[in-house]
N, C-alpha and C positions, 0 to 999 in steps of 0.2 A: 789532286782533288779537282773535279770538274767545276767550271765557272758557274756560279749561281746567278740566274737571271731574276728579274722582277716577277715574272710569271711563276718561277720555281717557289718563291717565298709564299705566294698565295696558296700553294698546294703542299706546303710542309705538313707533315702528319699532325703536329700539335694544332696547327691552324684549321685543319679539317675537323679535328675534334671541337675546336671553337665554333665552327659553323654548325655542327650538330647541336651544340648547346643553344645557339640562337634559334634553331628550328624547334627544339624541345621547349624553350621558353615561350616562343610564339604559340605553340600548341597549348601550353599551360594557360596562357592568357585567353585563348579561344574557349577553353573548357571551364574557365574559372567560375562562371555564373551558374552553369547547368550540370556539370559533371565533376563534383568536388574530389572524388577518389582518384579519377584519372588525372585530374589537374595536379593533385599533390604528388603523385608518382612521377609525372613528367617534370614537374618543377624540381623535385628532389634529385632525380637523375641528372638533370641539367646542372645542378649545383655540385653534385659529386664529381662530374666530369671535369670540374674546375681543378680538382686535385690531380687528375690524370694528365692533363695537357702539359703541365710543367715538368712532370717526370719524363714524359715522352720527348719533350723538347731537349732536356739535358741528355737523355740516353742516346738520342739520335743526332745530337749536336745541331739541332735545328731551332735554337733560340733566335728570336727576331723582335725588333721593336714593334713591328706590326702585330705580332702575336701577343706581346705584352699589353699593348693598347686594346686590342680586340678582347683580351681576357678581362681587363678592367672595365671596359665599356659594357660588356655583356653582363658582368656582375652587377654593375650599378643599374642598368636598364631592367634586369630581371627583378631585383629587389624593389625598385621604384614602382614597377607594374603591380606587384603584390601589395605594396603599401597603399597605392592609389585605390585598389579594390577595398582594402580595409577601411579607408575613409568613408566608403559608401555603406558599409555594414555596421560600422561603429562611429556614427556621425558625432557623438558626444566627444570623441577623441580626435576629431578632424585636425585641430591645431597641432596635436602631438605628432600625428603621422606626417603632416606637412613639414614640421620642423625636422623630423627624422630624414625625410627625403632631401630637404635642402642641405642638411649637414652632411649626409652621405655623399651627395653629388659634389658639393663644393670642396669638401676636404680631399676627396680622391682626385678631383680635377687639378686642384692646386698642387697636390703632392706629385701627381704624374708629370705635370708641366715643369715643376721645379726640378724633378729628377732628370728629365730629358734635357732641359736647358743646362743643367749642371754636368752633363756628359755621361750620365748613367744610361745603360741599355734597358733598364727596367725600373719600375717604381718600387720594386722589392729590394733594390740595392740601397742600403742605408749607410750614411757617413758615420764615422766613429764619434763625431761631435753631436750627433742627433740624440734625442731623448732616449735614455736607456730602456725604458718600457717599450718604446716604438721599435728599437733595435731588436729586443727580445721577440716582439710580435712578428716582425718580418724575417728574422734570421732563424728562428726556431720553427721548423716545419710543423711540429706537433702542436705548438701553441697557436700558430697561424690557422691550422686546420680546425682545431677545437673551437677557437673563438668565432671564426667565420661560420662553422657548422651550427653552433648553438644560437648564433645571431639569426641565421635563416630559420632554424628550427622554431624559434620563438614566434616569428611571423607566420610560419606554416601552421603552428598549433593554434594561434589566434584565428586563423582562417578556418581551421577544422572545428573550433569551438562554436563558430556561428552555424556551421552546417550539420553538426552532429546533435541530435535531440538530447535533451538533458536526461531523458529516461534510458538512453543507450548505455550498455555495459562499458563502452569505451570512453564515455564522457569524463568520468572521474580521472582516468589515466591521462587524458589529454589536458584536463584542467590543471592537475598537479605537475604535469610535464612542462606546461607553460610557465608555472611559477619557478620550477627548477632552472629552466633556461633563462629566466628573466635577469638574474645577476650578471651572467656572461654577456647577454645582450646589452645591458647597461654599461658594462666594461667596454664593449665595442664602441659605444657612443662616446665614451671618455677618450678612447684611442683616436676616434675621428677628430675630436677637438684638438688633442695634442698634435695630430698630424696636420691639421689646418694651420695651427699656430706655427709649427715648425716650418712648413712649406712657405708660409707668408714671410717668416724671418729670412729664409734662404733666398727667396726672390728679392727681398729688399736688400740683402747683402750683395747679391749679384748686381743689382741696380747701382748700389753705391760704388762697387768696383768699376763698373762701366763709366760712371760719372767721373770718378777720380782719374781713370785712365785717359778720358777725354781732356781733363784739365791739364794733365802732364804733357799731352801731345800738343797743346797750344803753344 
């Protein structure tokens, strides 16, 4: 096998897919205020490509820490941008969206950091000692995809509800779709809390081990 250089990692196929996700997400943000249909399609395609890059990485043996972090950062940034827009069109729920953004960012950053410090190549590698619900979430690809998909779908449908007239034939379908997606979206927030608590405990455990090792070395 040929030696892999730093430059090679940046052009791994799954990372190229990751860059395309960034471009699509940026396009969705640019279209968000004025072109809702185009915005939703670019946003949805960007999210769907999230499922593709992992398969490509494993198939081509091109898994990388850079790709894992790029994937997570893109997910968090994309969701945050949409939630930030929702705060402007649903001002009465400003605090709710702010808390959702804070929880999403903090839980995933803590989890990613604790995973890398703990020696894992990806935040999707979960220890056997971790919460069983969190293990199921990350280890079962179908569960992971459905929870993430419905979570994003909830926010996309809330976006659509603001832009689609109540007299539209699609309004009822969007309205009830948002209610159907809501329980899974709520579950995702519970998982974020579990993830945040678990990552905090993991980091504290590593800190305790480091402190105890330093005492023994004295």
